VEXVO-179785 format. One line per 4 residues: number of its first residue (from 1); their letters; for each residue z, y, x of N, C-alpha, C, CB. Coordinates in Angstrom, 1 decimal. Glycine has a CB too. Layout:
NUM> A> Z Y X Z Y X Z Y X Z Y X; ... $
This chain:
1> XXXX> -14.2 4.5 -1.9 -13.8 3.1 -2.4 -14.4 2.8 -4.0 -12.0 2.9 -2.4; -14.2 1.5 -4.2 -14.9 1.0 -5.6 -13.6 1.3 -6.5 -15.4 -0.7 -5.6; -13.6 1.3 -8.0 -12.6 1.3 -8.7 -11.6 2.1 -8.4 -12.3 0.2 -8.6; -12.2 3.4 -8.6 -11.5 4.7 -7.9 -10.1 4.9 -9.4 -13.1 6.6 -7.6 $
5> XXXX> -10.3 4.4 -10.4 -9.2 4.3 -11.4 -7.7 3.8 -10.6 -9.9 3.0 -12.6; -7.8 3.1 -9.6 -7.0 2.0 -9.3 -5.8 2.9 -8.4 -8.0 0.7 -8.3; -4.4 3.3 -8.4 -4.0 3.9 -7.9 -3.7 3.4 -6.4 -3.1 4.3 -8.7; -3.4 4.3 -5.1 -3.2 3.6 -3.8 -2.1 2.0 -3.8 -2.4 4.9 -2.9 $
9> XXXX> -1.3 2.2 -4.7 -0.5 0.6 -4.3 -1.6 -0.2 -5.2 1.6 0.3 -4.9; -2.3 -0.4 -6.2 -2.9 -1.0 -6.9 -4.0 -1.3 -5.8 -3.1 -0.4 -8.2; -4.8 -0.6 -4.9 -5.7 -1.0 -4.3 -5.2 -1.8 -2.8 -6.5 0.2 -4.1; -4.1 -1.3 -2.7 -3.5 -2.0 -1.3 -2.9 -3.7 -1.5 -2.0 -1.0 -0.6 $
13> XXXX> -2.9 -3.4 -2.6 -2.1 -4.7 -3.1 -3.3 -5.7 -3.5 -1.1 -4.3 -4.5; -4.5 -5.6 -3.9 -5.5 -6.0 -4.1 -6.4 -6.5 -2.8 -6.0 -5.1 -4.9; -6.4 -5.4 -1.9 -6.8 -5.6 -0.2 -6.2 -6.4 0.3 -6.7 -4.6 0.7; -5.0 -7.4 0.2 -4.0 -8.2 0.8 -4.0 -9.4 0.4 -2.7 -7.7 0.7 $
17> XXXX> -5.0 -9.6 -1.3 -5.1 -10.5 -1.6 -6.1 -11.5 -1.2 -5.1 -10.2 -2.4; -6.0 -12.8 -0.4 -6.8 -13.3 0.2 -7.3 -14.6 -1.0 -6.2 -13.6 1.6; -8.5 -14.4 -1.2 -9.6 -15.5 -1.7 -9.1 -17.0 -1.4 -11.1 -15.2 -1.0; -8.8 -17.3 -0.1 -8.7 -18.4 0.5 -7.4 -19.0 0.2 -9.0 -18.2 1.7 $
21> XXXX> -6.1 -17.6 0.7 -4.7 -18.1 0.5 -4.2 -17.1 -0.4 -3.9 -18.3 1.9; -4.2 -17.4 -1.6 -3.7 -17.1 -2.9 -2.4 -16.5 -2.5 -3.5 -18.3 -4.0; -1.3 -17.4 -2.2 -0.3 -17.1 -1.8 0.2 -15.9 -1.2 -0.1 -17.8 -1.3; -0.5 -16.0 -0.2 -0.5 -14.7 1.2 -0.4 -13.4 0.7 -2.0 -14.5 2.0 $
25> XXXX> -0.9 -13.2 -0.3 -0.6 -11.7 -0.9 1.0 -11.3 -1.3 -1.5 -11.5 -2.2; 1.9 -12.4 -1.1 3.4 -12.4 -1.8 4.1 -12.4 0.0 3.9 -14.3 -3.3; 4.3 -11.5 0.1 5.2 -11.6 1.2 5.9 -10.1 1.3 4.3 -12.0 2.6; 7.1 -10.1 2.0 7.7 -8.9 2.6 6.9 -7.7 2.9 8.2 -9.3 3.8 $
29> XXXX> 6.1 -8.5 4.0 5.3 -6.9 4.8 4.1 -6.5 3.4 4.2 -7.2 6.9; 3.9 -7.3 2.4 2.9 -6.9 1.2 3.7 -5.8 0.4 2.5 -8.3 0.1; 4.9 -6.7 0.3 5.7 -5.8 -0.8 6.4 -4.5 -0.3 6.9 -6.6 -1.3; 6.4 -4.0 1.1 6.6 -3.1 2.0 5.4 -2.1 2.0 6.9 -3.8 3.1 $
33> XXXX> 4.3 -2.7 1.8 2.6 -1.7 1.5 2.6 -1.1 0.9 1.3 -2.1 1.1; 3.0 -2.1 -0.3 2.4 -1.7 -1.8 3.8 -0.8 -2.1 2.0 -3.3 -3.3; 4.6 -0.7 -1.9 5.9 0.6 -2.2 5.0 1.8 -0.8 8.4 -0.1 -1.5; 5.1 1.8 -0.2 4.6 2.3 1.0 3.4 3.4 0.1 4.0 0.9 2.2 $
37> XXXX> 2.5 2.5 -0.5 1.5 3.3 -1.3 1.7 4.2 -2.5 0.7 2.4 -1.7; 2.9 3.1 -3.4 3.4 4.2 -4.1 4.4 5.4 -3.6 3.9 3.7 -5.0; 4.7 5.5 -2.5 5.6 6.6 -2.3 4.2 7.4 -1.9 7.0 6.5 -0.9; 3.4 7.4 -0.6 2.3 8.1 -0.4 1.7 8.7 -1.6 1.5 7.3 0.2 $
41> XXXX> 1.2 8.0 -2.8 0.6 8.9 -3.7 1.3 9.8 -4.5 0.1 8.4 -4.4; 2.7 9.4 -5.0 4.0 10.4 -5.1 3.6 11.8 -4.6 5.5 9.9 -4.2; 3.6 11.4 -3.2 3.9 12.2 -2.1 2.7 13.3 -2.5 3.8 11.5 -0.5; 1.3 12.9 -2.3 0.0 13.3 -2.6 -0.1 13.9 -3.6 -0.9 12.4 -2.7 $
45> XXXX> 0.9 14.2 -4.5 0.3 14.5 -6.0 1.5 15.3 -5.8 0.0 13.3 -7.4; 2.6 15.3 -5.4 3.5 16.3 -5.2 4.7 16.1 -6.3 2.6 17.8 -5.2; 4.9 15.4 -6.5 6.1 14.5 -7.0 7.2 14.2 -6.4 5.8 13.4 -7.4; 7.1 13.9 -5.3 7.9 13.6 -4.3 8.0 14.4 -3.1 7.5 12.4 -3.9 $
49> XXXX> 9.0 15.0 -2.6 8.8 16.2 -1.5 10.0 15.6 -0.4 9.2 18.1 -2.2; 10.0 16.4 0.5 10.6 16.0 1.7 11.7 17.1 2.0 9.5 16.0 2.6; 13.0 16.3 2.2 14.3 17.6 2.1 15.2 17.0 3.1 15.3 18.0 0.4; 14.5 17.8 4.1 15.7 17.4 5.5 15.2 16.0 5.8 17.7 17.3 4.9 $
53> XXXX> 14.4 15.2 5.4 14.1 13.6 5.7 14.3 13.1 4.8 14.8 12.7 6.8; 14.7 13.6 3.3 14.8 12.7 2.8 13.8 12.5 1.3 16.1 12.5 2.7; 13.6 11.5 0.8 12.7 11.5 -0.6 12.9 12.2 -1.4 12.6 10.7 -1.3; 12.6 13.4 -2.0 13.6 14.0 -3.3 12.4 14.6 -4.3 14.8 15.5 -2.8 $
57> XXXX> 12.6 13.7 -5.4 11.7 14.4 -6.6 11.7 15.8 -7.1 11.8 13.8 -7.7; 10.9 16.3 -7.4 10.8 17.8 -7.7 11.3 18.0 -8.9 9.5 18.5 -7.7; 11.1 17.3 -9.7 12.5 18.1 -10.8 12.8 16.2 -11.7 11.4 20.1 -12.5; 13.4 16.2 -12.7 13.6 15.1 -13.5 12.8 14.7 -14.5 14.6 15.1 -14.1 $
61> XXXX> 11.7 15.6 -14.9 11.0 15.0 -16.2 9.4 14.6 -15.8 11.0 16.1 -17.6; 8.7 15.0 -14.4 7.4 15.0 -14.5 7.1 13.4 -14.7 6.7 15.8 -13.0; 5.9 13.0 -14.8 5.2 11.7 -15.3 4.0 11.7 -14.8 4.9 11.6 -16.8; 3.6 10.3 -14.3 2.2 10.1 -14.0 1.2 9.5 -15.0 2.2 9.4 -12.9 $
65> XXXX> 1.6 9.0 -15.7 0.8 8.0 -16.6 0.6 6.7 -16.3 -0.4 8.4 -16.6; 1.4 6.7 -14.9 0.9 5.0 -14.4 2.7 4.5 -14.5 0.0 4.8 -12.1; 2.4 3.4 -14.9 3.8 2.8 -15.2 4.7 2.2 -13.9 3.6 1.5 -16.3; 3.8 1.8 -12.7 4.4 1.7 -11.6 4.7 2.9 -10.7 3.8 0.8 -11.0 $
69> XXXX> 4.3 4.0 -10.5 4.5 5.0 -10.1 5.4 5.8 -11.1 3.2 5.6 -9.8; 5.5 5.7 -12.1 6.8 6.2 -13.1 7.8 5.1 -12.9 6.3 6.3 -14.9; 7.9 4.5 -12.4 8.8 3.4 -12.4 9.7 3.5 -10.9 8.0 2.0 -12.7; 9.2 4.0 -9.9 9.6 4.3 -8.4 9.7 5.6 -8.5 8.5 3.8 -7.2 $
73> XXXX> 9.5 6.3 -9.2 9.9 8.1 -9.1 11.2 7.8 -10.0 8.4 9.5 -10.0; 11.4 6.8 -10.9 12.8 6.7 -12.3 13.9 6.5 -10.7 12.7 4.6 -13.9; 12.9 5.0 -10.2 14.6 4.5 -9.0 14.6 5.9 -8.1 14.4 2.7 -7.3; 14.0 6.6 -7.3 14.5 7.8 -6.8 15.2 8.3 -7.5 13.7 8.7 -6.4 $
77> XXXX> 14.9 9.1 -8.4 15.7 9.6 -9.3 17.5 9.0 -9.7 14.6 9.6 -10.4; 17.5 8.4 -9.7 18.5 7.6 -10.4 19.2 6.7 -9.1 17.8 6.5 -11.8; 18.9 6.8 -7.9 19.4 6.0 -6.8 20.0 7.3 -6.0 18.2 4.9 -6.0; 21.2 6.6 -5.2 21.5 7.4 -4.1 20.1 8.0 -3.1 22.6 6.4 -3.3 $
81> XXXX> 20.7 9.5 -2.4 19.0 9.9 -1.5 18.7 9.1 -0.3 19.0 11.5 -0.8; 17.8 8.7 0.2 17.3 7.8 1.2 16.3 8.2 1.4 17.2 6.5 1.0; 16.3 8.0 2.8 15.1 8.9 3.8 13.9 7.8 3.3 15.4 8.9 5.9; 12.7 8.2 3.5 11.3 7.5 3.5 11.3 5.9 3.9 10.3 8.3 4.5 $
85> XXXX> 11.6 6.1 5.2 11.6 4.4 5.9 12.6 3.7 4.5 12.7 4.2 8.1; 13.7 4.1 4.7 14.5 3.5 3.3 13.6 2.7 2.2 15.2 4.9 2.5; 13.1 3.7 1.7 12.6 3.7 0.2 10.8 2.7 0.9 12.5 6.0 -0.7; 11.0 2.2 1.5 9.7 1.5 2.0 10.3 0.0 1.6 9.2 1.7 3.7 $
89> XXXX> 11.4 -0.1 2.0 12.0 -0.8 2.1 12.8 -1.7 0.4 12.8 -0.1 3.1; 13.5 -0.7 0.1 14.8 -0.7 -0.8 14.0 -1.3 -2.1 15.6 1.0 -1.0; 14.2 -2.4 -2.6 13.7 -3.0 -3.8 12.2 -3.1 -3.9 14.4 -2.3 -5.0; 11.5 -3.2 -3.0 9.9 -2.9 -2.6 9.5 -4.2 -3.7 9.4 -3.2 -0.4 $
93> XXXX> 10.0 -5.4 -3.4 9.7 -6.9 -4.3 9.3 -6.3 -5.9 11.4 -8.2 -4.4; 10.2 -5.4 -6.2 10.0 -4.4 -7.9 8.8 -4.1 -7.8 11.0 -2.8 -8.4; 8.3 -3.2 -7.0 6.8 -2.5 -7.4 6.0 -3.5 -7.0 6.4 -1.0 -6.8; 5.8 -4.4 -6.3 4.9 -5.3 -5.8 4.7 -6.5 -7.0 5.4 -5.8 -4.2 $
97> XXXX> 6.0 -7.0 -7.7 5.6 -7.4 -9.2 5.0 -6.6 -10.2 6.8 -7.9 -9.8; 5.3 -5.4 -10.1 4.9 -4.6 -11.2 3.5 -4.1 -11.2 5.8 -3.5 -11.4; 2.9 -3.9 -9.6 1.7 -4.2 -9.5 0.6 -4.9 -9.6 1.6 -4.1 -9.0; 1.0 -6.1 -9.0 0.6 -7.7 -9.6 -0.2 -7.3 -11.3 2.7 -9.0 -10.0 $
101> XXXX> 1.2 -7.4 -11.5 1.0 -7.6 -13.3 0.0 -6.4 -13.9 2.7 -7.5 -14.3; 0.0 -5.3 -13.0 -1.1 -4.5 -13.8 -2.7 -4.6 -13.4 -0.8 -2.9 -13.7; -2.7 -5.5 -12.2 -3.8 -6.4 -11.9 -4.3 -7.1 -12.2 -3.7 -6.8 -11.3; -3.4 -8.1 -13.0 -3.7 -9.0 -14.0 -4.4 -8.9 -15.2 -2.8 -9.3 -14.3 $
105> XXXX> -3.5 -7.6 -16.1 -4.1 -6.7 -17.3 -5.4 -6.3 -16.7 -3.2 -5.4 -17.9; -5.6 -5.5 -15.7 -7.1 -5.1 -15.5 -8.1 -5.8 -15.1 -7.2 -4.3 -14.8; -7.6 -6.8 -15.1 -8.8 -8.4 -15.1 -8.9 -8.5 -13.4 -11.1 -8.1 -16.0; -8.0 -7.8 -12.4 -8.6 -7.9 -11.3 -8.1 -9.2 -10.5 -8.4 -6.7 -10.6 $
109> XXXX> -6.8 -9.7 -10.9 -6.2 -11.1 -10.6 -5.9 -12.1 -12.0 -4.8 -10.9 -9.8; -5.5 -12.9 -11.9 -5.6 -14.0 -12.9 -4.5 -14.8 -12.5 -7.0 -14.8 -13.0; -3.8 -15.0 -13.7 -2.4 -15.7 -13.5 -2.9 -17.2 -13.9 -1.0 -14.9 -14.8; -2.4 -18.2 -13.1 -2.8 -19.5 -13.2 -1.7 -20.6 -12.5 -4.3 -19.5 -12.5 $
113> XXXX> -1.6 -21.0 -14.0 -0.1 -22.2 -14.1 -0.6 -23.3 -13.1 0.2 -23.1 -15.9; 0.3 -23.5 -12.3 0.6 -24.9 -11.5 1.6 -25.7 -11.6 0.6 -24.7 -10.3; 1.4 -26.8 -10.8 3.1 -27.3 -10.6 3.2 -27.5 -8.9 3.5 -28.9 -11.6; 4.7 -27.0 -8.5 5.0 -27.5 -7.4 5.5 -29.1 -7.0 5.9 -26.8 -7.1 $
117> XXXX> 4.8 -29.4 -6.1 5.4 -30.8 -5.7 4.9 -31.8 -7.1 7.3 -30.7 -5.6; 4.2 -31.2 -8.0 3.5 -32.1 -9.0 4.7 -32.0 -10.2 3.3 -33.8 -8.2; 5.9 -31.0 -10.2 7.1 -31.4 -11.0 7.3 -29.8 -11.5 8.6 -32.2 -10.0; 7.7 -29.3 -10.8 8.2 -28.1 -10.9 6.9 -26.7 -11.4 8.9 -28.0 -9.3 $
121> XXXX> 7.2 -26.1 -12.8 6.3 -25.3 -13.3 6.4 -24.0 -12.3 6.6 -25.0 -14.8; 5.5 -23.2 -12.1 5.1 -22.2 -11.3 3.5 -21.3 -11.7 5.0 -23.0 -9.9; 3.5 -20.3 -11.2 2.0 -19.4 -11.6 1.7 -19.1 -10.2 2.0 -17.8 -12.8; 0.2 -19.6 -10.1 -0.5 -18.3 -9.0 -1.2 -17.8 -9.7 -1.3 -18.6 -7.6 $
125> XXXX> -1.2 -16.6 -8.3 -2.3 -15.8 -9.0 -3.4 -15.6 -7.9 -1.8 -14.3 -9.5; -4.6 -15.6 -8.7 -5.5 -15.5 -7.7 -6.7 -14.3 -8.4 -6.1 -17.1 -7.2; -7.6 -13.9 -7.2 -8.2 -13.3 -7.6 -9.5 -13.1 -8.4 -8.2 -13.1 -7.0; -9.4 -12.8 -9.6 -10.8 -12.8 -10.6 -12.3 -12.2 -10.4 -10.4 -12.2 -11.7 $
129> XXXX> -11.8 -10.9 -9.9 -13.0 -9.7 -9.5 -13.1 -10.0 -8.0 -12.6 -7.8 -9.8; -13.6 -10.9 -7.2 -13.8 -10.9 -6.1 -14.7 -10.2 -5.7 -13.8 -11.9 -5.8; -16.2 -9.5 -5.8 -17.0 -8.7 -5.6 -16.0 -7.2 -5.4 -17.9 -8.9 -6.8; -15.2 -6.9 -6.6 -14.7 -5.7 -6.2 -13.9 -5.2 -5.5 -14.3 -5.4 -6.8 $
133> XXXX> -13.3 -6.8 -4.7 -12.2 -7.1 -3.5 -12.4 -7.2 -2.4 -11.5 -8.1 -3.6; -13.9 -7.6 -2.5 -14.9 -7.7 -1.2 -15.7 -6.2 -1.4 -16.2 -9.3 -1.2; -15.8 -5.1 -1.9 -16.4 -3.9 -1.3 -15.3 -3.5 -0.8 -17.0 -2.8 -2.2; -14.2 -3.4 -1.8 -12.7 -2.6 -1.0 -12.4 -2.8 0.2 -11.4 -3.0 -1.4 $
137> XXXX> -12.4 -4.3 0.5 -12.1 -4.3 2.1 -13.3 -3.7 3.2 -11.8 -5.9 2.5; -14.4 -4.2 2.5 -16.0 -3.4 3.2 -15.4 -2.1 3.8 -17.5 -2.8 1.8; -15.4 -1.2 2.8 -15.2 0.0 2.8 -13.7 0.7 3.3 -15.6 0.2 1.4; -12.6 -0.4 3.7 -11.9 0.0 4.2 -11.9 -0.3 5.4 -11.1 -0.1 3.7 $
141> XXXX> -12.6 -1.4 5.6 -13.0 -1.6 7.2 -13.8 -0.4 7.7 -13.9 -3.0 7.5; -15.0 0.0 7.1 -15.3 1.2 7.4 -14.7 2.4 7.9 -15.6 1.4 6.5; -13.9 2.5 7.2 -13.3 3.6 7.5 -12.4 3.9 8.4 -12.8 3.8 6.7; -12.1 2.3 8.9 -11.0 2.1 9.9 -12.0 1.9 11.6 -10.0 0.4 9.2 $
145> XXXX> -13.2 1.4 11.0 -13.8 1.2 12.1 -15.4 2.2 12.3 -13.9 -0.3 12.2; -15.8 2.8 11.4 -16.7 3.4 11.3 -17.3 4.8 12.0 -16.8 3.3 10.4; -18.2 5.1 12.0 -18.8 6.5 12.7 -18.1 7.9 11.9 -20.8 6.5 12.6; -18.5 8.0 10.8 -17.5 8.9 10.0 -16.2 9.5 10.0 -17.3 8.5 9.1 $
149> XXXX> -16.7 10.9 10.6 -15.3 11.6 10.7 -14.1 11.3 9.6 -15.5 13.1 10.7; -13.1 11.3 10.1 -12.1 11.3 9.5 -11.7 12.6 8.5 -11.2 11.0 10.5; -12.3 13.4 8.8 -12.0 14.7 7.7 -13.4 14.7 6.6 -12.0 16.6 8.6; -14.4 13.8 7.2 -15.0 13.2 5.8 -14.6 12.5 4.9 -15.8 12.5 5.9 $
153> XXXX> -13.5 11.7 5.4 -12.8 10.3 4.3 -12.3 11.4 3.3 -11.1 9.0 5.0; -12.4 10.8 1.7 -11.3 11.4 1.0 -10.1 11.5 1.8 -11.1 10.7 -0.3; -8.7 11.8 1.0 -7.4 11.7 1.3 -6.7 10.5 1.1 -6.7 12.5 0.7; -7.4 9.9 -0.6 -6.8 8.8 -1.2 -7.4 7.7 -0.2 -7.2 8.7 -2.8 $
157> XXXX> -8.7 7.6 0.2 -9.3 6.5 0.9 -8.5 6.3 2.1 -10.8 6.8 1.1; -8.3 7.6 3.1 -7.6 7.6 4.3 -6.4 7.1 4.0 -7.5 8.8 5.0; -5.5 7.1 3.0 -4.4 6.8 3.1 -4.4 5.7 2.8 -3.6 7.4 2.6; -5.2 5.0 2.1 -5.4 3.4 1.7 -5.9 2.7 3.7 -7.3 3.2 0.1 $
161> XXXX> -6.4 3.4 4.0 -7.1 2.8 5.5 -5.9 2.8 6.4 -8.4 3.9 6.1; -5.0 3.8 6.7 -4.5 4.5 7.6 -3.0 2.8 7.1 -4.2 6.9 7.3; -2.7 2.7 6.0 -1.4 2.0 5.4 -1.7 0.9 5.9 -1.2 2.0 3.9; -3.1 0.5 5.2 -3.7 -1.0 5.4 -3.9 -1.5 6.9 -5.3 -1.2 4.5 $
165> XXXX> -4.3 -0.1 7.7 -4.1 -1.1 9.7 -2.7 -0.9 10.0 -5.2 -0.2 11.4; -1.8 0.0 9.5 -0.3 0.1 9.9 0.1 -1.8 9.7 0.7 1.4 8.6; -0.3 -2.4 8.1 0.0 -3.5 8.2 -0.7 -4.5 8.6 0.4 -3.8 7.5; -1.8 -4.5 9.0 -2.7 -5.5 10.1 -3.0 -6.4 9.2 -1.8 -6.5 11.5 $
169> XXXX> -3.7 -6.1 7.9 -4.1 -7.3 6.9 -5.0 -8.0 7.3 -4.5 -7.0 5.5; -4.4 -9.5 7.4 -5.8 -10.5 7.3 -6.6 -10.3 6.9 -5.9 -11.4 6.8; -6.8 -10.1 5.7 -8.0 -10.0 4.9 -8.9 -8.8 5.4 -7.8 -9.8 3.4; -8.6 -7.9 6.5 -9.4 -6.7 6.9 -10.2 -7.4 8.5 -8.1 -5.1 7.3 $
173> XXXX> -9.6 -8.7 8.6 -10.5 -9.4 9.7 -9.0 -8.9 11.0 -12.6 -8.4 9.9; -9.5 -9.9 12.3 -9.0 -9.4 13.5 -8.8 -7.7 13.8 -9.9 -9.8 14.3; -7.4 -7.9 14.3 -7.3 -6.4 14.6 -7.3 -6.0 16.2 -5.9 -5.9 13.9; -8.3 -5.3 16.7 -8.8 -5.0 18.1 -8.2 -3.8 18.4 -10.4 -4.9 18.3 $
177> XXXX> -7.0 -3.7 19.1 -6.1 -3.0 19.6 -6.8 -2.3 20.7 -5.1 -3.7 19.9; -6.6 -0.9 20.8 -6.9 0.2 22.0 -6.7 1.6 21.1 -8.9 0.0 22.8; -6.8 2.5 22.4 -7.1 3.6 22.4 -7.8 4.2 20.9 -7.8 3.6 23.6; -9.0 3.3 21.0 -10.0 4.3 20.0 -8.8 3.8 18.9 -12.2 3.8 19.6 $
181> XXXX> -8.9 3.0 18.5 -8.1 2.3 17.4 -7.2 3.2 16.8 -7.3 1.2 17.8; -6.1 3.4 18.0 -5.0 4.3 18.0 -5.2 5.7 17.0 -4.8 4.8 19.4; -6.1 6.3 17.8 -6.6 7.9 17.7 -7.3 7.8 16.5 -7.5 8.5 18.9; -7.9 6.8 16.2 -8.6 6.6 14.5 -7.4 6.5 13.4 -9.7 4.9 14.3 $
185> XXXX> -6.6 6.0 13.7 -5.7 6.0 12.4 -4.6 6.9 12.4 -5.0 4.7 12.3; -4.5 7.6 13.8 -3.8 9.2 13.7 -4.4 9.9 12.9 -3.7 10.0 14.8; -5.9 9.9 13.0 -6.9 10.7 12.0 -6.5 10.6 10.6 -8.5 10.2 12.1; -6.5 9.6 10.3 -6.8 9.0 8.8 -5.2 9.1 8.5 -7.6 7.3 8.6 $
189> XXXX> -4.0 8.9 9.1 -3.0 9.3 8.8 -3.0 10.7 8.4 -2.2 8.9 9.6; -3.5 12.1 9.4 -3.3 13.5 9.1 -4.2 13.7 7.9 -3.7 14.4 10.3; -5.4 13.0 8.0 -6.4 13.1 6.5 -5.4 13.0 5.5 -7.6 11.9 6.3; -4.3 11.8 5.2 -4.0 11.6 4.4 -2.7 12.8 3.7 -3.9 10.3 4.8 $
193> XXXX> -2.4 13.3 4.7 -1.4 14.1 4.7 -1.7 15.6 4.5 -1.0 13.9 5.8; -3.6 15.9 3.8 -3.8 17.5 4.6 -3.9 18.5 3.5 -5.3 17.6 5.6; -3.2 17.7 2.0 -3.3 18.7 1.3 -2.2 19.7 1.5 -3.4 18.4 0.0; -0.8 19.5 1.7 -0.1 20.5 1.3 0.8 20.4 2.5 0.5 20.3 -0.1 $
197> XXXX> 1.7 21.5 3.1 2.8 21.7 4.0 3.8 20.6 3.6 3.4 23.2 4.0; 4.1 19.8 4.7 5.0 18.9 4.8 4.6 17.5 4.5 6.1 19.3 4.0; 3.5 17.8 4.1 2.6 15.7 3.5 2.2 15.3 4.7 0.7 15.4 2.1; 2.0 15.6 5.6 1.4 14.9 6.5 2.9 14.5 7.3 0.1 15.7 7.3 $
201> XXXX> 4.1 14.9 7.5 5.1 14.4 8.0 5.7 13.2 7.1 6.0 15.4 8.2; 5.6 13.2 5.6 5.9 12.3 5.0 4.6 11.1 4.8 6.4 12.9 3.9; 4.0 11.3 5.1 2.7 10.5 5.2 2.9 9.4 6.8 1.2 11.8 5.2; 3.0 10.3 7.8 3.7 9.9 8.8 5.1 9.0 9.1 3.9 10.8 9.0 $
205> XXXX> 6.1 9.3 8.3 6.9 8.5 7.8 6.7 7.1 7.0 7.4 9.1 7.2; 5.9 7.2 6.4 5.8 6.1 5.3 5.0 5.3 6.3 5.0 6.5 3.7; 3.8 5.8 6.7 3.1 5.0 8.1 3.7 4.0 8.9 2.9 5.8 9.2; 4.9 5.0 9.6 5.6 4.5 10.7 6.5 3.6 10.2 6.1 5.5 11.4 $
209> XXXX> 6.9 3.3 8.8 7.5 2.1 8.5 7.1 1.0 8.3 8.1 2.2 7.8; 5.9 1.0 7.6 5.0 0.2 7.5 4.6 -0.8 8.9 4.0 1.1 7.0; 4.0 0.3 9.4 4.0 -0.2 11.2 5.2 -1.0 12.0 4.1 1.3 12.1; 6.2 -0.3 11.6 7.3 -1.1 12.4 7.8 -2.3 11.6 8.6 -0.2 12.6 $
213> XXXX> 7.7 -2.5 10.1 8.1 -3.5 9.7 7.3 -4.8 10.3 8.0 -3.3 8.4; 5.8 -4.5 10.3 4.8 -5.5 10.6 4.9 -5.6 12.1 3.3 -4.9 10.1; 5.5 -5.2 12.5 5.5 -5.5 14.5 6.9 -6.2 14.7 5.6 -3.6 15.7; 8.1 -6.4 13.5 8.8 -7.1 13.4 8.7 -8.5 12.5 9.6 -6.5 13.3 $
217> XXXX> 7.6 -8.1 11.8 7.2 -9.6 11.5 6.4 -10.4 12.4 6.5 -9.6 10.4; 5.3 -9.6 12.9 4.6 -10.2 13.6 5.6 -11.0 14.6 3.6 -9.3 14.1; 6.2 -10.4 15.4 6.9 -10.8 16.4 7.7 -12.0 16.1 7.6 -9.7 16.8; 8.3 -12.0 14.9 9.5 -13.1 14.5 8.4 -14.0 14.2 10.6 -12.9 13.0 $
221> XXX> 7.1 -14.2 13.5 6.2 -15.3 13.5 5.2 -15.9 14.3 5.7 -15.3 12.8; 5.4 -15.0 15.3 3.9 -15.1 16.1 2.9 -14.9 15.7 3.6 -16.1 16.7; 2.5 -13.8 15.0 1.3 -13.5 14.3 1.4 -13.5 12.6 0.2 -14.6 14.8 $
């Protein structure tokens, strides 16, 4: 993947940004996807673990040096215990907004002032580094559809591809459903959680939450 310094939630947010439809990235489906990326990265780093289905911080002090990831850690620490699927949804907009501002600060997005109905001031976020976003889309599509064995895809790239596929992002093109795709996504999901015992279960839970939210959205909007 390009821009390797970007966190998983930042990559997923950038993937969702359609240069032709700047506002399309600001939806509940994308909010849930971005939060799922944050949960997955924290689990891959060993900072969130599974305790009988509950997302549990390993301690009260660990930090990541990433403001978004640390914000999610603090939220989990300070809240009542919840299952992974609940955390994909709960206050997901907060994480999305923080990631979007990160992408603005890093030059991937640009905040552009506009007026709604010619009167009300508003801000529209547009892609500023379109080439970087295009490469990210192409490499994610390749991870999902290409011939490279899932075991040769990095764990981070596999997580991006599996979660983006679960969200059925329009920016990745039409979804061609079938047994081959389902098998590939299962392999990428497994690869995402290969690093430690229990991580596969966590990634599977988070992926399942995004997939279920996407199915509900598609059913309610007709696509």
